[in-house]
N, C-alpha and C positions, 0 to 999 in steps of 0.2 A: 470335547474339550470345552466348548462355551456353552455348552447345559451346566457344568458343574459349577464354571462359573457363576452362572446365571444364578444357579440354586446355592451358591456358599455368600454372594450379596445378599439374596431374601433372606438367608439366616441371621449374616450378621446383623443384619437390620430389623431386628426382634427385639422388642424394647428391654430384654432380661440380659440381649448380648453389647448390644451399644450403653448399657449403665456399665456393665463389667470393661467396656474398654475405657470409659471416663474413670472408673477406678482405676484399674491397672495403669490410664496413663501417672495419675495423681502420685499415686504407693510410688512407680517408678521415677519419676521427678525427682521425689524426698532422697530412695537409694541412691541415686545415682550422684546425688549432689552431695552427700553426705561418705568425706574421705574414708575409705577401710571398708565400704560396703560395693559389691560386684553386681550385676544384673541375677547374678547365678544362686548370691544369697538372697535379694529380694525374693526370688522365684522360691526358693529353699522354706526362706519365713512366709511365703504366702502358701504354700502346695496344702497343708493342714486344712488351710480354708475351701478347698476345693473340691474335698470328699464329700462335701455339701450340697455342692454344682452341680448339674448336668455334664458330660461329657466336653459338648462342645462348649457349652460357657465358662468353663475351668481352662479349655486352649486359649480361646479367645484374650479372656483376664491374663494368663500367662505369660501370651502372647504380647499385649498391649503392657505390659508392666516391665518388659527385656525393651521393647522396643524405645519406653518413654527414659528408662533410665541408661541405656545408649548416649541420649541426647545432657541427661542430667548431669555425668557428666564433665560435660565442657561447662556447666554455670560456673563449678567454683575455679577452674583451669582456667576462667576471663578474670573471672571477678577479685579474685585472692591468691592466684598463680598456684592451686592445688590441685592437681586432678584429683575425678572422684573416680577414676578407674584408668586402667593402664592405655586405651585407646586413645584415650583426653591430653595425653602426656605434650604430644605436636603442638595443640589445641595452646597449652599455654605460652609458647616460643612467639607467637603473632594477635593470639587473643587480650592477655594480660599489659600488653604495649598499648592495646587502646585503651583497655580501663585504665594507664595512667596519664592519656591524655584526655580523659575526660568521654571518650565514646564507650562506656562498656555497654548500652541498647545498642548500638550499629556489632558489636564486635558477635553479642546473644542471639538477635534479628537475623543476621547472616545464616550463625550455629546452626539454629533451628532449621531456617530455610533449605540450607543446603544437606541436613540431616532427613529431611523429607523428600527432598528433588532425587537423593540416594537411594532412599527405603522404597522409594514410589518405582523409582526403574528399575533398580536392580529386584522387585518383586516381577515388576512385570517381565526381564530376564528371566529369574529363575523359573515362571513359566513358562515359558516358549522354547528355553535349552536349556533345562536343566539332565534332559536324557543325557542328551549324545554328550554333554561337557563333564558327567560324571561318571561315564562310561571313558571317558579318556583320564579323570584326574583316579580312576581306579588302575589305572598302569602306571602308575608311579611308581620307581625303586628308588633303591638307593642312588645310581648317580643322579638323578631328576630333588630328588633330596636337597641331595650336599649340592646341586648347583643353587638352588632356591635357598639355602642358608647363605653362602658365601654372599649370594647377590643382595639379601638383606642387609648383611654383617657388612657390606661395603658400603650399603646406601645409607646407613644408621654413620658409618665413618664419616660421611661425604656431610651429611646438616651437623659440622663441624666448621663451616666455611672454608676460609682460607687454614685455619689451624687442622688439617686436615692429620698430622703427628698427634694430635691429644685428641681426636676420632678415635683414630687407630687404638692410641694405649686405651679410651675408655672402651672400646669395644672389648680388646681382650680382660681388662677388668671385669664386666660384665660377665665375659665367657667362664673367667677363673668361678665366680662368685655362682654358676651355674653347677659348676662342680661337686659345690659342695651337697652332701648327701648321700644315700644309696646308690649305687648305682643299678639301673632298672632292668639290665641285660647279666652281670656278672654276679650281681647282689655285693659287692664289696664294697666295703665303706667308705668316702672319701671327706678329711678333712672334719671331720664330726669330734666336736668337743663339747656338748652334750647333749642330751637326748631332744631336748625338743629340732634339732637340725639333722636327725634322721631322713625327714621329706624333702630336705631340702631348704632354703629360703624362698617364702610366701613372696610374691608379687606386690601384692596391694599393700600392706607393712613398710616394705623397701621404700614404694612410692610417696606415702605417706610421708615417710621419715624423711625422703629427699629432698621434696619440694615443702612440705609445710614446717617441719622444721628447720632447714633454711631460711624461709622468707620471717620465721619470727625473728630469725638473728639477725636479718637485715632490716626487719622494721625497727628492731630496738637501737641498730649502729643508726642508723638514718630519721629517726625520732625527729629529730629535732630541725633539718634539713628539707626532708620530703612533704611536698605537699602532693595532694591527689585531686585534678579538678572533676569531680563527679556529676555530672548533669542528671536532672529527671527524666529517668526513662522514658515517658509518654515525648519527649521532645527531641530522643536524640535517636530516634530508630531511623534505620538506612533509605534513604531516598528510593524511590523507581529505577533510578539509573544506576543508582549505585548496586542494587541489588543484579540488573542486569549487566554492570562490569564483571563481574565474578562468575559468569556462565562457564567461561572456558575451566576454572578452577573447579565448579561444580563436577562439570564433565569427568575431566580427565580422573577428578576421585573416585566419582562412581563406576568409571570402567576398572579402573586398580584395585576399588574394592569387592568389586565383582568377581574378578579373575582371582583377587586371591583368597576369596572365602572360597573358592569349589576345592582350591589346591588342601588335598586332607594336609593338618600337621599346623598350617597357615592360621592366625586368627585377625582381632581388627586392630593390634597393636600395631602389629610387622605391618598391616596394611597400611594403617595412618602416620607410621613415619617413612612407607614408601611413598607415598601420594603427596608430604610432603619433599622429600626429596629431589621425586622428579620432577616435579611441579618446578625445586629454587634450577635443577640442572637444565630445566629447558631453555629455550632463548622465547626472550619476553615478550609477550604478545603487546599491541597497541594499546596503552592504557586509560580507562575508561576516564572521561574529564572529570575528576573529582576532586575534592581537597585533600585524599587521600591515595591519588593516584602514584605521587611522587616519590612515596614511603619505600626504602628499604628494606628486605628479609630485615636486617639485625636491626629494626626498630619496630616498625609496624604496618601490616598490608591488608589493605582491608581487601582489595581486588583477588590477593590469593590466599585469604585467610579461610577459604573453605576445602582447600587441596587436601589437610589433614583429617578429614571429615566424611570419609567414604563407611559405606556401612554392606562388610562382608557378609554372605552370607551362608 
């Protein structure tokens, strides 16, 4: 295995592959930051160009694009409260309040460090324990999937905080929306009023409408009284002490993302919500001594902000 890893590093260090990493990262940032575009769409758009590249270069390019797009979704989530993709929805809850308080650089800095931290750790874990864990994941049956689904729904309902009834109603409403379309098992149509609903309601347009449109109306209503003190990014990045204060959230989000990513059927959105929900439900650790350490979850919390940034594989 070590020989294969060494060979892989040598191949990636070649100039054409290194250039493909940079190009894929740049394109991925733009794809992830644009609401309505996902990493899968970016790969589909870039796939025709890979026909002219060697297989290894094409693989490196698409992998780099996917990884960068996963982080790019948090850029708009932090700056304008609009998630670029489904996994960035929990990032809006704590990232945008930091922007409103004039600290967008801190939120973006912690977000990219958390994404890199989780990506590197998950890759190492994937190399070491992927085979035995994959064998366990393949043994998942209907009872395990049912238990996982109930756990995920209760976690999402718990994100409502003290208003757990509202969270439970929102979960039921979301389940009702997912029933629209043609049943994958029986083939029966459910709540189809237009031909465009045969495949159900896609997730990305719903997220764009839910967050972007609502934010536009809120901005129009509060335009006269709403002021956001945004500092320069160069002077508002997190300090080393603040980075170190987020290591517990990064570690927990990495573990949750790695475990959820192995389970078939679960994705980054489930891992993100579970990461934030589990961090909120856990006993609060000793907070770092920073000006943001006392910020509650309802406002903004820099030291718990990386919790929704896991990287499932």
